[in-house]
C-alpha positions in Angstrom: 0.0 0.0 0.0 1.3 3.5 -0.9 1.9 6.0 1.9 -0.9 8.6 2.1 1.5 11.4 0.8 2.3 9.4 -2.3 -1.4 8.7 -3.0 -2.2 12.4 -2.7 0.6 13.3 -5.0 -0.6 10.7 -7.5 -4.1 12.0 -7.2 -2.9 15.6 -7.7 -1.0 14.5 -10.8 -3.9 12.6 -12.2 -6.2 15.7 -11.7 -3.6 18.0 -13.4 -3.4 15.6 -16.3 -7.2 15.4 -16.5 -7.5 19.2 -16.5 -5.0 19.6 -19.3 -6.6 16.9 -21.4 -10.0 18.4 -20.8 -8.8 21.8 -21.8 -7.4 20.5 -25.0 -10.5 18.4 -25.7 -12.8 21.3 -25.0 -10.9 23.5 -27.4 -11.2 20.8 -30.1 -14.9 20.2 -29.5 -15.6 23.9 -29.5 -13.9 24.4 -32.8 -15.8 21.4 -34.2 -19.1 22.9 -33.0 -18.2 26.3 -34.6 -17.3 24.6 -37.9 -20.6 22.8 -38.0 -22.5 26.0 -37.4 -20.4 27.8 -40.0 -21.7 25.4 -42.7 -24.9 27.5 -42.9 -22.9 30.6 -43.7 -20.9 31.4 -46.8 -17.5 31.7 -45.0 -14.9 29.2 -43.9 -13.6 29.0 -40.4 -10.4 30.8 -41.5 -12.4 33.6 -43.2 -14.7 33.9 -40.2 -11.7 34.3 -37.9 -10.1 36.9 -40.2 -13.4 38.9 -40.4 -13.8 38.9 -36.7 -10.3 40.1 -36.0 -10.5 42.6 -38.8 -13.8 44.1 -37.4 -11.9 44.9 -34.2 -9.1 46.6 -36.1 -10.5 48.3 -39.2 -7.8 49.6 -41.5 -5.1 47.1 -40.4 -2.4 46.3 -42.8 -2.8 42.8 -44.4 0.7 41.7 -43.2 -0.1 42.9 -39.6 -3.4 40.9 -39.6 -1.5 37.8 -40.7 0.8 38.3 -37.7 -2.2 38.7 -35.3 -3.8 35.6 -36.7 -0.5 33.7 -36.6 -0.9 32.5 -40.2 1.3 32.7 -43.2 0.7 35.9 -45.2 -0.1 33.8 -48.4 -2.8 31.9 -46.5 -4.4 35.1 -45.3 -4.1 36.6 -48.8 -6.2 33.7 -50.2 -8.8 34.1 -47.5 -9.0 37.9 -48.0 -9.2 37.3 -51.8 -12.3 35.2 -51.2 -13.8 37.7 -48.7 -13.2 40.5 -51.2 -14.9 38.6 -54.0 -17.8 37.9 -51.7 -18.1 41.7 -51.0 -17.3 41.3 -47.3 -13.9 43.0 -47.3 -12.2 45.7 -49.2 -8.6 46.5 -49.7 -7.4 50.1 -49.8 -4.0 51.5 -50.5 -2.5 53.3 -47.6 -2.3 57.1 -48.0 1.1 57.2 -46.4 2.7 54.1 -47.9 1.4 53.0 -51.3 2.9 49.5 -50.8 0.6 48.8 -47.8 -2.9 47.4 -48.4 -5.3 48.2 -45.6 -8.3 46.1 -44.9 -11.8 47.2 -44.1 -15.1 45.3 -43.7 -17.9 46.4 -46.0 -21.5 46.9 -44.8 -22.1 43.2 -45.8 -19.0 42.2 -43.9 -20.1 44.0 -40.8 -23.5 42.2 -41.0 -21.6 38.9 -41.4 -19.5 39.7 -38.3 -22.7 40.4 -36.3 -24.0 37.0 -37.4 -20.7 35.3 -36.4 -20.8 36.9 -33.0 -24.4 35.8 -32.6 -23.4 32.3 -33.5 -20.7 32.4 -30.9 -23.0 33.8 -28.3 -25.6 31.0 -29.0 -22.9 28.3 -28.7 -21.6 29.9 -25.5 -25.1 29.9 -24.0 -25.6 26.2 -24.9 -22.4 25.0 -23.5 -22.7 26.9 -20.2 -26.4 26.4 -19.6 -26.0 23.7 -17.0 -23.5 25.7 -14.9 -24.6 28.0 -12.1 -23.4 31.6 -11.8 -21.0 30.4 -9.0 -19.7 27.6 -11.1 -19.1 30.0 -14.0 -17.2 32.4 -11.7 -15.0 29.7 -10.2 -14.3 28.2 -13.6 -13.5 31.6 -15.1 -11.1 32.4 -12.3 -9.3 29.0 -12.7 -9.1 29.5 -16.4 -7.7 33.0 -16.0 -5.0 31.5 -13.7 -4.2 28.9 -16.3 -4.0 31.6 -19.1 -1.7 33.7 -17.0 0.6 30.6 -16.4 0.6 29.9 -20.1 1.4 33.5 -20.9 4.5 33.3 -18.6 5.9 30.2 -20.4 8.9 30.7 -22.6 
């Protein structure tokens, strides 16, 4: 029989492993759920992500948006090309540097972003419906602690 201290350490390690596995699985399951919901819309997950980031930073340079999204510039260029053809995004040359292409959402793009946020809000409500307000507060605090720890990793 293991000493009590070793059992506790083993249980702690098991719980830590379970938490990290669940975090990874939750992220994967959330992305799958979003992808399923996006099928009803005329945008891919990559395009939706670009649109949502762009809406928060209108007039951003295309290269900067690629950095923010942590994607290769060529991959973003393809997504922006499709969004532009769909009338959701427009490119404008910078007034100060003619080499820069600045990105803006069109009125149709803004409407699509509202729909995307609505889709996210509906999903968030569905996945948290069985949690009490206290559960949500404790979970949010624990996840903030984990995020802070991840942010400190090098």
